[in-house]
C-alpha positions in Angstrom: -27.8 28.8 -8.8 -27.9 27.1 -5.0 -30.6 23.7 -4.6 -32.9 23.9 -1.6 -32.8 19.8 -0.1 -33.8 21.3 2.6 -37.4 22.0 2.0 -40.0 20.2 3.9 -42.6 18.0 2.2 -44.7 17.1 5.3 -44.9 18.7 8.5 -46.6 16.0 11.8 -46.6 16.0 15.5 -44.6 19.6 14.9 -42.1 17.4 13.0 -40.8 19.1 9.6 -39.1 16.6 7.6 -36.8 17.5 4.3 -36.3 15.9 1.4 -33.3 16.2 2.1 -33.5 14.1 5.0 -36.5 11.1 3.4 -33.7 11.1 0.7 -31.1 10.3 2.8 -32.9 7.6 4.8 -34.2 5.8 1.9 -30.7 5.5 0.4 -29.6 4.1 3.7 -31.9 1.3 4.2 -31.0 0.3 1.1 -27.1 0.0 1.6 -27.4 -1.1 5.4 -30.1 -3.4 4.2 -27.7 -5.7 1.6 -24.6 -5.2 3.9 -27.1 -8.3 6.1 -27.0 -11.4 2.4 -23.2 -9.1 1.5 -23.2 -8.1 -1.7 -20.1 -6.0 -3.4 -22.9 -3.2 -4.1 -24.2 -1.9 -0.6 -20.8 0.2 -1.1 -22.8 2.6 -3.7 -25.9 2.9 -1.4 -23.3 3.3 1.1 -21.5 6.7 -0.9 -24.5 8.3 -1.4 -26.1 8.2 1.7 -23.5 8.8 3.9 -22.8 11.9 1.3 -26.8 12.4 1.5 -26.3 12.7 5.5 -23.2 14.7 5.3 -25.3 17.7 4.4 -28.0 16.4 6.7 -25.6 16.4 9.7 -23.8 19.8 9.6 -26.8 21.4 8.6 -28.7 20.6 12.7 -25.0 20.5 14.2 -23.6 17.4 15.1 -20.3 17.7 13.9 -19.1 13.9 14.7 -21.9 12.8 12.6 -21.1 14.9 9.3 -17.3 14.2 9.5 -18.1 10.5 9.6 -19.7 10.4 7.1 -15.8 10.7 5.2 -14.6 8.0 6.6 -18.2 6.3 5.7 -17.8 6.7 1.6 -13.8 6.5 1.9 -14.9 3.1 3.7 -17.5 2.9 1.1 -15.0 2.6 -2.0 -12.4 0.5 0.3 -15.1 -1.9 1.0 -16.2 -2.1 -3.4 -12.1 -2.9 -4.4 -11.9 -4.9 -1.0 -14.9 -7.4 -1.0 -14.2 -8.6 -4.7 -16.9 -9.3 -7.0 -18.3 -12.1 -4.7 -19.6 -9.3 -1.6 -18.6 -10.6 2.1 -17.3 -13.1 3.3 -17.2 -12.6 7.1 -14.1 -14.1 9.8 -13.5 -13.2 12.9 -11.5 -11.8 14.9 -8.2 -12.3 17.1 -9.3 -12.1 20.6 -5.7 -10.1 21.5 -7.3 -7.8 18.3 -10.7 -6.7 20.1 -8.8 -6.6 23.3 -6.3 -4.0 21.3 -9.9 -2.2 19.3 -11.9 -1.7 22.8 -8.9 -0.3 24.8 -8.6 2.4 20.8 -12.7 2.8 21.3 -12.4 4.1 24.9 -9.3 6.3 23.7 -11.0 8.4 21.9 -14.1 8.7 22.6 -12.8 9.9 25.5 -10.7 12.2 23.4 -12.9 13.1 21.4 -15.8 14.1 24.0 -15.1 17.3 24.9 -13.2 18.6 22.0 -17.0 18.7 20.6 -17.6 20.5 23.3 -15.5 22.7 23.0 -16.8 23.7 20.0 -20.5 23.6 20.9 -22.0 19.8 19.0 -25.7 19.8 19.6 -24.7 16.4 21.2 -20.5 15.7 22.4 -21.1 12.3 24.3 -22.7 9.9 22.9 -21.6 11.9 19.6 -18.5 11.0 20.2 -19.7 7.5 21.0 -20.7 7.7 17.6 -18.3 8.3 15.7 -15.9 6.5 17.4 -18.5 2.5 17.1 -19.0 3.4 14.1 -15.3 4.1 12.3 -14.2 1.1 14.1 -17.4 -0.4 12.6 -16.7 0.6 9.6 -13.1 -0.7 9.5 -14.9 -4.2 11.0 -16.8 -3.8 7.9 -14.5 -2.8 4.9 -11.9 -5.8 6.6 -15.0 -8.4 6.5 -14.8 -9.2 10.3 -18.4 -10.6 11.9 -18.3 -8.1 15.5 -18.7 -5.2 13.8 -22.6 -5.6 13.4 -22.5 -6.6 17.6 -20.4 -3.3 17.4 -23.7 -1.8 15.3 -25.4 -3.4 17.0 -24.9 -0.8 20.5 -24.1 2.0 18.2 -26.9 2.7 16.6 -29.2 2.5 19.5 -26.9 4.8 21.5 -27.8 7.3 17.8 -31.3 5.8 17.7 -31.5 8.5 21.5 -29.4 11.0 20.7 -31.0 11.7 17.1 -35.1 10.8 18.3 -33.8 13.4 21.9 -32.6 15.9 19.3 -35.7 16.1 17.2 -34.5 14.1 14.2 -38.0 11.3 14.3 -36.9 9.8 11.1 -33.1 9.3 11.2 -33.6 8.5 14.9 -36.0 5.9 13.0 -33.5 5.4 10.5 -31.3 3.9 14.0 -33.9 1.9 15.3 -34.5 -0.1 11.9 -30.1 0.0 12.0 -30.8 -1.5 15.3 -32.7 -4.9 14.3 -30.7 -4.2 10.6 -27.2 -5.4 12.8 -29.3 -8.1 15.1 -29.7 -10.0 11.7 -25.9 -8.9 10.5 -24.5 -10.4 13.5 -27.1 -13.4 13.2 -26.3 -14.1 9.1 -22.1 -12.8 9.5 -21.6 -15.9 13.0 -22.9 -18.2 10.1 -21.3 -17.2 7.4 -17.4 -16.5 10.4 -18.5 -19.6 11.7 
């Protein structure tokens, strides 16, 4: 028996909100919202929302965003075991580490963009940027590094534009909310890291 999660929950202004997108949206808000305060249980919500968004992004031909959900799930399992029972204990990266990660980001983005363009991805430039930035931010989250939040701020801003431009308005709203959550996480983790 095939289960169809893409059925329309409601339509507004010619936008068809699917059940899958609605559930993915709600679980994402919980998972990312919890990450600000750093409890270990954030990773369960993170993994559920990542699995749901993986299917949604495949349907919408955001191939890098779909693949990114696998990285998020692996990071979620790693984070669950890495953070320990008390949750996150944020720290800062050393200056050399920041430079190394910045170079890795720029090189990876430059390499991924033409691949996505060649396979016909829906938004090659921004999807490549978001994939690489999110993968690095996910690693920073797992390693409990404060720099995850400023990077999430930038990546989520780009994704807000990408999904709005692509007509996925609820997902665009989600990433706009993530921008605000990133600011809260940035401030909270900075205090803890100092």
